[in-house]
C-alpha positions in Angstrom: -25.3 24.4 -3.8 -28.9 23.3 -4.3 -31.9 24.7 -3.4 -35.7 23.1 -3.5 -38.5 25.4 -3.6 -42.4 24.3 -3.0 -45.5 25.9 -2.9 -46.4 22.7 -0.4 -50.1 24.1 0.3 -50.8 23.3 3.4 -47.8 21.2 5.4 -50.0 20.3 8.1 -51.0 17.4 6.6 -49.0 14.0 7.4 -48.8 12.9 4.1 -47.4 16.3 2.5 -45.2 16.0 5.4 -44.0 12.7 4.6 -43.8 14.0 0.9 -41.5 16.7 1.2 -39.3 14.6 3.5 -39.2 11.7 0.8 -37.9 14.8 -1.8 -35.3 15.9 0.7 -34.4 13.0 0.8 -34.0 11.7 -2.3 -32.8 15.5 -3.6 -30.6 16.5 -0.5 -30.5 20.3 -0.5 -28.9 23.1 0.9 -31.6 25.1 1.1 -35.8 24.7 1.3 -38.0 27.2 0.6 -41.6 26.7 1.6 -44.7 28.4 0.8 -48.4 28.2 2.0 -47.4 25.6 4.7 -50.6 26.9 6.6 -49.0 25.9 10.0 -47.4 27.4 13.1 -43.6 27.9 13.8 -43.1 25.1 16.1 -44.2 22.9 13.0 -41.4 24.4 11.0 -39.0 24.0 13.9 -40.0 19.6 14.2 -39.6 19.8 10.6 -36.2 21.3 10.3 -34.9 18.8 13.2 -36.0 15.8 11.6 -34.4 16.9 7.8 -31.4 18.0 9.8 -31.9 21.2 8.7 -30.6 22.8 11.5 -31.3 26.3 10.8 -34.3 28.1 9.3 -36.5 31.6 9.3 -39.9 31.3 9.2 -42.3 34.0 8.1 -45.5 33.6 10.3 -49.2 32.8 8.6 -51.8 34.8 9.2 -55.2 33.3 10.8 -55.0 30.1 8.5 -53.6 30.8 5.5 -49.9 31.9 4.1 -46.6 31.3 5.8 -43.1 31.2 4.4 -40.0 29.5 5.9 -36.1 29.0 4.8 -34.5 25.9 6.1 -30.8 25.6 5.5 -27.9 23.3 6.9 -24.9 24.4 9.3 -22.8 24.5 6.1 -24.3 26.4 4.5 -23.5 30.3 5.2 -26.8 32.3 4.9 -27.8 35.6 6.6 -31.0 36.7 6.3 -31.5 40.3 5.7 -35.0 41.4 5.1 -38.1 39.4 5.1 -41.7 40.7 4.5 -45.3 38.4 3.8 -44.2 37.7 0.3 -40.2 37.2 0.3 -37.3 36.2 2.5 -34.1 37.8 1.3 -30.0 37.2 2.7 -26.7 36.7 1.2 -24.4 33.8 1.3 -21.1 33.9 2.3 -21.4 37.4 3.5 -17.8 39.7 3.6 -16.4 37.3 1.3 -15.1 38.1 -2.5 -17.4 35.5 -3.6 -20.4 36.8 -1.7 -23.6 36.3 -3.7 -27.6 36.9 -3.2 -30.4 34.2 -2.7 -34.3 35.8 -2.5 -37.0 33.6 -1.9 -40.0 35.3 -3.0 -43.9 34.7 -3.0 -46.1 36.7 -5.5 -49.2 37.9 -4.6 -51.9 35.6 -5.6 -54.8 38.4 -5.9 -54.7 39.8 -9.4 -55.4 43.1 -8.1 -52.6 43.2 -5.8 -49.9 41.9 -8.5 -48.7 45.4 -9.0 -47.3 45.2 -5.3 -45.3 42.0 -5.9 -43.7 43.9 -8.9 -42.8 46.9 -6.8 -41.5 44.7 -4.1 -39.1 43.3 -6.4 -37.8 46.3 -8.1 -37.4 47.8 -4.3 -35.3 44.6 -3.3 -33.4 45.4 -6.4 -32.1 49.0 -5.2 -30.5 47.5 -2.1 -27.9 45.2 -2.6 -25.7 45.3 -6.0 -24.4 41.5 -5.6 -24.9 38.6 -8.4 -28.5 37.5 -7.2 -30.6 34.7 -7.8 -34.6 34.8 -6.9 -36.3 31.2 -6.7 -40.3 31.0 -6.2 -43.8 31.2 -7.1 -44.0 34.8 -8.4 -48.0 33.4 -9.6 -47.3 35.3 -12.7 -46.5 34.3 -16.7 -43.8 35.9 -19.0 -46.2 35.1 -22.4 -49.0 32.9 -23.4 -47.1 29.8 -24.2 -46.2 29.4 -20.2 -50.2 28.7 -19.9 -52.4 25.8 -20.8 -56.3 25.8 -20.7 -59.1 28.1 -20.6 -58.5 31.2 -19.1 -56.5 34.2 -20.7 -54.5 36.3 -19.1 -54.3 40.0 -20.3 -51.0 41.0 -22.0 -50.8 43.9 -19.5 -50.4 42.1 -16.9 -47.7 39.9 -18.2 -46.0 42.7 -19.7 -45.5 44.4 -16.0 -44.1 41.2 -15.0 -41.6 41.5 -17.5 -40.7 45.0 -16.8 -40.5 44.2 -12.9 -37.8 41.4 -14.1 -36.3 43.7 -16.6 -35.6 46.5 -14.2 -33.5 43.8 -12.1 -31.8 42.9 -14.3 -33.3 39.0 -14.1 -32.7 36.7 -16.9 -35.0 33.3 -16.7 -32.9 30.3 -15.7 -33.6 26.8 -18.0 -35.5 24.3 -16.7 -35.7 20.4 -17.3 -39.0 18.6 -16.9 -43.1 19.5 -17.7 -43.2 22.5 -18.9 -45.5 24.1 -16.1 -45.4 23.8 -12.5 -49.2 24.3 -11.2 -52.3 22.7 -12.3 -55.9 23.2 -11.7 -56.9 19.5 -11.4 -60.6 20.2 -12.9 -62.0 18.3 -14.9 -63.0 18.5 -18.3 -62.1 21.8 -20.8 -61.7 24.0 -17.3 -58.4 21.9 -16.7 -55.6 24.7 -16.0 -52.1 24.4 -16.4 -49.4 27.4 -15.7 -45.9 27.9 -15.2 -45.6 29.7 -12.1 -42.7 28.5 -10.6 -39.3 29.6 -11.5 -35.9 30.7 -11.1 -34.5 34.0 -12.4 -31.2 35.5 -11.9 -28.7 38.6 -13.1 -26.2 38.4 -15.7 -23.0 37.8 -12.9 -25.0 35.6 -11.4 -25.2 33.3 -14.4 -21.5 34.1 -14.9 -20.9 33.0 -11.6 -22.9 29.9 -12.0 -23.1 28.9 -15.6 -24.1 25.4 -15.5 -27.0 25.7 -12.9 -31.0 25.2 -14.1 -34.1 24.4 -12.7 -35.9 21.1 -12.4 -39.3 20.4 -12.7 -39.9 18.0 -10.0 -43.2 15.7 -9.9 -45.5 15.9 -6.2 -48.8 14.3 -5.5 -50.0 16.1 -2.4 -50.2 19.9 -3.9 -51.4 21.4 -7.3 -47.7 23.1 -7.6 -44.9 21.0 -8.7 -41.6 21.9 -6.6 -38.9 23.2 -8.9 -35.1 22.7 -7.7 -32.1 25.0 -8.2 -29.4 22.5 -8.7 -25.8 21.8 -11.1 -27.3 17.9 -11.4 -29.9 16.0 -9.5 -28.9 12.4 -7.9 -31.3 9.9 -7.2 -31.1 8.0 -3.9 -32.8 4.1 -3.8 -33.7 3.5 -0.1 -34.8 0.3 -0.8 -32.7 -3.0 -0.5 -32.9 -6.2 -1.8 -32.7 -9.5 -0.1 -34.6 -8.3 2.9 -35.4 -10.9 5.8 -39.4 -12.0 6.5 -40.8 -9.6 7.9 -44.8 -9.2 9.2 -45.8 -5.5 7.4 -48.5 -4.0 9.7 -50.2 -2.7 6.5 -51.3 -5.9 6.2 -53.7 -6.6 8.8 -56.0 -3.7 7.2 -56.7 -6.5 4.5 -59.3 -9.0 5.5 -58.0 -11.9 3.3 -54.7 -11.7 5.5 -56.4 -13.8 8.2 -57.3 -16.2 5.8 -53.9 -17.0 4.9 -52.7 -17.3 8.4 -55.2 -19.2 9.0 -54.5 -21.4 6.1 -50.9 -21.7 6.6 -51.7 -22.9 10.4 -53.3 -26.1 9.5 -52.3 -29.7 11.0 -49.1 -31.1 9.9 -48.5 -34.7 9.8 -45.2 -35.0 12.0 -45.1 -36.1 15.4 -42.3 -33.9 16.6 -43.8 -30.6 17.5 -41.2 -28.3 16.9 -41.0 -29.8 13.1 -44.4 -29.1 13.6 -44.2 -25.5 14.4 -41.0 -24.8 12.3 -43.1 -26.4 9.4 -46.0 -23.8 10.0 -44.0 -21.0 10.3 -42.5 -21.7 6.7 -45.2 -22.2 5.1 -46.9 -19.0 6.9 -44.0 -16.9 5.9 -43.8 -18.5 2.0 -47.6 -17.9 2.0 -47.6 -14.3 3.1 -45.1 -13.7 0.9 -47.0 -15.2 -2.0 -49.9 -13.7 -1.0 -48.1 -10.0 -0.2 -46.9 -10.0 -4.0 -50.5 -10.8 -5.6 -52.5 -8.4 -3.3 -49.8 -5.3 -2.9 -46.8 -5.8 -5.0 -43.9 -4.0 -4.0 -45.6 -1.0 -2.6 -42.6 1.7 -3.1 -42.3 0.2 -6.6 -46.4 0.4 -7.4 -46.4 3.7 -5.9 -43.1 5.0 -7.9 -44.6 3.2 -11.3 -48.0 5.3 -10.5 -47.0 8.1 -9.6 -45.6 8.2 -13.5 -48.3 7.2 -14.7 -50.0 10.0 -13.0 -47.1 12.2 -14.4 -47.7 11.2 -17.7 -51.3 11.4 -17.7 -51.0 15.0 -16.2 -48.7 15.8 -19.1 -51.6 14.6 -21.5 -54.0 16.4 -20.0 -56.4 13.5 -19.3 -57.8 15.8 -16.7 -59.6 17.0 -19.7 -60.1 14.7 -21.8 -60.3 11.6 -19.4 -61.3 12.8 -16.1 -61.8 9.3 -14.6 -58.7 7.7 -15.5 -57.3 10.9 -13.5 -59.7 10.3 -10.5 -58.7 6.2 -10.4 -55.0 7.1 -10.7 -55.3 9.4 -8.0 -57.3 7.3 -5.5 -55.1 4.2 -6.4 -51.9 5.9 -5.2 -53.4 7.7 -2.1 -54.5 3.8 -1.3 -50.4 3.1 -1.9 -49.5 6.2 0.1 -51.4 5.2 3.2 -49.8 1.5 3.2 -46.2 3.3 2.6 -46.7 5.3 5.5 -48.0 2.2 8.1 -44.9 0.3 6.7 -42.3 3.3 7.5 -43.9 3.7 10.4 -43.2 0.0 11.8 -39.6 0.2 10.3 -39.0 3.3 12.3 -40.4 1.9 15.1 -38.4 -1.6 14.8 -35.1 0.9 14.5 -36.3 2.6 17.8 -36.4 -0.9 19.4 -32.7 -1.4 18.2 -31.1 1.7 19.4 -32.9 2.0 22.4 -34.4 5.0 23.9 
């Protein structure tokens, strides 16, 4: 069993959807919990089909904000029992001896309404006595060490959150990765990092699944990092070596591409028209390969490297000390993501042509 939880902050953005698809492809979760999608049910249904999560449960958004969605695979036996604007509660393997409870929870972002979230947790805890795990964005922290930045959080507010977890019998799940999950992405001293997203579980759930833990993942398009509840994370590669030459649609957006093609198509000293054409095509392919390597590099490799640089820079708190560098990195990544999107659209179109309608 594995669960991906992400406050994706507007899934209507095609690049956010593409980033979610990449996360699902690489982590292969059985269960996906999404918050703040800000899209209609039809979009979630389309995404669910696209990611081959044939079952889903949606709490609709209100006006332009909010919304929750739970997506899962056919072989994952989940029955949703209750839901609200802030939670989806269900039972896995209901009716069996090893049944357990899963709750996806979204804490109220308004500080004045934070107590309502704590009361909802208390109410949920009284409904079932199964081993219980809760994965979510609580919008709250347990202690000051879970926050870095200029905003101080009242002790009374944190104590209220601790009291609610204690009432439910929850213990914090261990995590791997960077210690914070949300960033304000503001320049200078106003930048803030907070661990808002976490997993908690009851003791009997810990005893049932002693090796599970939370992994803090990386992302670009949301200010919340996704979290993954899993035994171990296996990363998949989706680039193959030795692919034959293929003209990339993203190249035509670069003005210098036309010059490379023109220079490759100069007259060749040969009387045989077919040999002339062949030599020009070879020159055209070789020159474009060199130009691509110098202009673009390997798009995916460069993008992965830039994302790692961004992650290191965020963890070094460069939003505060070197905001210009952070802006430059994010701009570079945005350009690379557009190039990658163009490339994969071309790939998918070619696959469609091969397979037929």
